[in-house]
C-alpha positions as CSV (number, residue, x, y, z in Angstrom):
1,M,150.9,93.3,38.7
2,K,147.3,94.6,38.7
3,A,147.8,96.6,35.5
4,G,150.5,96.8,32.9
5,F,152.5,99.9,32.3
6,G,150.6,100.4,29.0
7,E,147.3,100.6,30.8
8,I,148.8,102.9,33.4
9,W,150.1,105.3,30.7
10,A,146.7,105.3,29.0
11,D,145.0,106.2,32.2
12,L,147.5,109.0,32.8
13,V,146.8,110.4,29.3
14,A,143.1,110.2,29.9
15,T,143.5,111.9,33.3
16,A,145.6,114.7,31.7
17,E,143.0,115.3,29.0
18,R,140.3,115.5,31.7
19,H,142.4,118.0,33.7
20,A,142.9,120.1,30.5
21,E,139.2,120.0,29.7
22,R,138.2,121.1,33.2
23,Q,140.8,123.9,33.4
24,R,140.7,124.9,29.7
25,R,144.5,124.6,29.4
26,P,146.6,122.7,26.9
27,V,147.4,119.1,27.6
28,P,151.2,119.6,27.4
29,E,151.0,122.4,30.0
30,I,149.0,120.1,32.3
31,A,151.5,117.3,31.9
32,M,154.4,119.5,32.8
33,L,153.0,121.7,35.5
34,E,150.0,120.0,37.2
35,P,151.1,118.6,40.6
36,G,148.0,116.5,41.0
37,L,148.8,114.6,37.8
38,H,152.5,114.2,38.9
39,A,151.3,112.8,42.3
40,L,149.0,110.4,40.5
41,A,151.6,109.2,38.1
42,R,154.0,108.5,41.0
43,Y,151.3,106.7,42.9
44,R,150.6,104.4,39.9
45,L,154.2,103.4,39.9
46,A,154.4,103.0,43.7
47,N,151.2,100.9,43.6
48,A,152.6,98.6,40.9
49,L,155.7,98.1,43.1
50,W,153.5,97.5,46.1
51,L,151.5,94.8,44.3
52,A,154.6,93.2,43.0
53,G,156.0,92.8,46.5
54,W,158.5,95.7,46.5
55,R,156.8,97.4,49.4
56,N,159.8,99.2,50.9
57,L,160.6,100.7,47.6
58,A,157.0,101.6,47.1
59,R,156.9,103.4,50.5
60,F,160.1,105.2,49.6
61,L,158.5,106.5,46.4
62,A,155.3,107.5,48.2
63,G,157.4,109.5,50.7
64,W,159.2,111.3,47.8
65,T,155.8,112.0,46.2
66,R,154.6,113.5,49.5
67,R,157.6,115.8,49.8
68,A,157.5,116.9,46.2
69,T,153.8,117.4,45.6
70,G,152.1,117.6,49.0
71,F,149.9,114.6,48.2
72,D,150.2,111.7,50.7
73,L,148.9,108.7,48.7
74,H,149.7,105.3,50.3
75,P,150.9,102.9,47.7
76,G,148.6,100.2,49.1
77,A,145.5,102.3,48.4
78,R,143.4,101.6,45.3
79,I,142.6,104.7,43.2
80,G,140.4,104.2,40.1
81,A,141.0,105.4,36.6
82,R,140.8,109.1,35.5
83,C,140.6,110.5,39.1
84,L,141.5,114.2,39.4
85,L,143.6,115.5,42.2
86,L,143.3,119.2,42.2
87,A,146.3,121.4,42.9
88,G,146.8,122.5,46.5
89,G,148.0,119.3,48.2
90,G,147.1,118.3,51.7
91,V,145.3,115.2,50.4
92,V,145.8,112.1,52.6
93,V,144.7,108.6,51.3
94,G,145.2,105.7,53.7
95,E,146.5,102.2,53.0
96,A,143.2,100.3,52.6
97,V,141.2,103.1,50.9
98,V,139.3,102.2,47.7
99,I,138.4,105.0,45.3
100,G,136.3,104.4,42.2
101,D,136.7,105.7,38.7
102,D,136.3,109.4,37.6
103,C,136.3,110.9,41.1
104,L,137.3,114.5,41.9
105,I,139.4,115.2,45.0
106,E,140.0,118.8,46.0
107,P,142.8,120.1,48.3
108,G,142.8,119.1,52.0
109,V,140.7,115.9,51.6
110,M,141.6,113.1,54.0
111,L,140.5,109.5,53.9
112,V,141.8,107.8,57.0
113,T,141.4,104.9,59.4
114,G,138.9,105.0,62.2
115,G,141.5,103.5,64.5
116,L,140.8,99.8,64.0
117,A,143.5,97.6,62.8
118,M,142.8,95.6,59.6
119,P,144.6,92.3,58.7
120,E,146.8,92.3,55.6
121,A,144.8,91.4,52.4
122,D,145.3,91.5,48.7
123,L,144.1,94.8,47.3
124,A,142.9,93.1,44.2
125,V,140.4,91.2,46.4
126,L,139.6,94.4,48.4
127,A,138.6,96.2,45.2
128,G,135.8,93.6,44.8
129,L,134.5,94.3,48.4
130,P,133.2,90.8,49.2
131,A,130.9,90.6,52.2
132,G,133.4,88.6,54.2
133,L,135.9,91.5,54.2
134,G,133.4,94.3,54.9
135,A,133.6,93.8,58.7
136,Q,137.4,93.9,58.7
137,R,137.8,97.1,56.8
138,S,138.8,100.3,58.7
139,H,139.2,102.7,55.8
140,P,136.7,104.5,53.6
141,T,135.4,103.1,50.3
142,V,134.4,105.6,47.6
143,G,132.2,104.8,44.6
144,R,132.5,106.2,41.1
145,R,132.1,109.9,40.0
146,V,132.3,111.1,43.6
147,V,133.2,114.7,44.4
148,L,135.1,115.3,47.6
149,E,135.3,119.1,48.1
150,A,138.1,120.9,49.9
151,G,138.7,119.9,53.5
152,A,136.4,116.9,53.5
153,L,137.2,114.2,56.1
154,L,136.2,110.6,55.7
155,V,136.9,108.5,58.8
156,G,136.8,104.8,59.3
157,D,134.8,102.1,57.6
158,V,132.4,104.3,55.6
159,F,131.0,103.6,52.2
160,L,130.1,106.3,49.7
161,G,128.0,105.2,46.7
162,D,128.2,106.4,43.2
163,D,127.7,110.1,42.2
164,V,128.0,111.3,45.9
165,R,129.1,114.8,46.7
166,V,130.8,115.6,50.0
167,L,130.7,119.3,50.6
168,A,133.7,121.3,51.8
169,G,134.6,120.7,55.5
170,A,132.2,117.8,56.0
171,V,133.2,115.0,58.4
172,V,131.7,111.8,57.1
173,T,131.5,108.9,59.7
174,R,128.6,107.0,58.2
175,D,127.6,105.6,54.8
176,V,126.2,107.8,52.0
177,P,123.8,106.3,49.4
178,D,124.1,106.7,45.7
179,G,123.5,110.3,44.6
180,G,123.6,111.6,48.2
181,I,125.1,114.7,49.6
182,A,127.1,114.9,52.9
183,L,127.6,118.2,54.7
184,G,128.5,119.6,58.1
185,S,130.4,118.5,61.1
186,P,129.4,116.0,62.2
187,G,128.2,115.1,58.7
188,R,124.6,115.0,57.8
189,V,123.5,112.9,54.8
190,L,120.9,114.2,52.3
191,T,119.5,112.6,49.3
192,R,119.3,114.6,46.0
193,P,115.6,115.5,46.4
194,Q,116.3,116.8,49.9
195,A,119.2,118.9,48.7
196,R,116.9,121.5,47.1
197,P,115.4,123.1,49.0
198,D,117.7,122.8,52.0
199,P,116.4,122.3,55.6
200,D,116.3,126.1,56.4
201,A,114.4,126.7,53.2
202,R,111.9,123.9,54.0
203,A,111.2,125.4,57.5
204,I,110.6,128.9,55.9
205,Q,108.3,127.2,53.3
206,A,106.2,125.7,56.1
207,L,105.9,129.0,57.9
208,A,105.0,130.8,54.6
209,E,102.3,128.3,53.8
210,R,100.7,128.8,57.2
211,L,100.9,132.6,56.7
212,Y,99.1,132.2,53.3
213,K,96.3,130.3,55.0
214,L,96.0,132.8,57.8
215,E,95.8,135.7,55.4
216,E,93.1,133.9,53.4
217,Q,91.1,133.3,56.6
218,V,91.4,137.0,57.6
219,Q,90.1,138.0,54.2
220,I,87.1,135.6,54.5
221,V,86.2,137.0,57.9
222,S,86.7,140.6,56.8
223,F,84.5,140.0,53.7
224,A,81.8,138.4,55.8
225,A,81.8,141.2,58.3
226,Q,81.4,143.8,55.6
227,R,78.5,142.0,54.1
228,Q,76.7,141.9,57.5
229,T,77.3,145.6,58.1
230,G,76.5,146.6,54.5
231,A,79.8,148.4,54.2
232,H,80.9,146.5,51.1
233,E,80.1,147.3,47.5
234,P,77.9,144.6,46.0
235,W,80.0,144.0,42.9
236,R,83.2,143.5,44.9
237,T,84.4,140.0,45.9
238,R,87.4,138.7,47.8
239,N,90.6,139.4,46.0
240,P,92.7,136.1,45.9
241,E,95.7,138.1,44.7
242,A,95.9,139.9,48.0
243,Y,97.5,136.7,49.6
244,G,99.6,133.8,48.3
245,P,103.3,133.1,47.5
246,I,105.8,135.8,48.4
247,P,108.4,136.1,45.6
248,A,111.4,136.5,48.0
249,V,110.3,133.3,49.9
250,E,109.8,131.3,46.7
251,E,113.2,132.4,45.5
252,L,114.8,131.1,48.7
253,I,113.0,127.8,48.5
254,D,114.1,127.3,44.9
255,G,117.7,127.4,46.1
256,A,118.9,131.0,46.1
257,G,119.9,130.8,49.7
258,I,119.8,133.3,52.5
């Protein structure tokens, strides 16, 4: 087997503590009532049976888990340590999916094949992701500390790096680099610096900067015309505070949103 039952138990204890810390609830309450933890515990057992060659029994246990908790976790998938499955169900994890440690999976997330068949392979080898198997994979591969928000859909041979965030309802069909953000349908990929401000805010920022320049030019022309006509007062100069950043626009650019 890939891991002994002692290691599996230690992982489940750590996962329960992480659940309890996130939800600010006692660990015993989490252990008794958290369906995501129950689904993960049954998956660990089914995965151990799958790797030991008891595949029919593993599939039977996975089906029981799906009916009891609403989480469809294939026993052939590889889910890393301390991953959180949030209550709500509807999560589907395909056979050859690889998920790294410390990931957060919200309700309705699906990691499924893109429709291409993949030859049977040892999951212990798949976890290492050697170059030779990369072209054969048909399921998503997820790095460490990834957050998959509610309703996210990962389709086919896509690779998500570490610390990626897939926003709610996004459909991911291409790779996302470390620290990136995927959003929309079809999914767009942003890097962290691009995430704030968002594309709409950047467009407004460009228009605002052009407005600032036009206002400055208008003041310069107005000041020059007043000097030629003698209508201005000699001690007055152009007032730079009459143009410049608009507070509401700057707040939007900083991430407040529309």
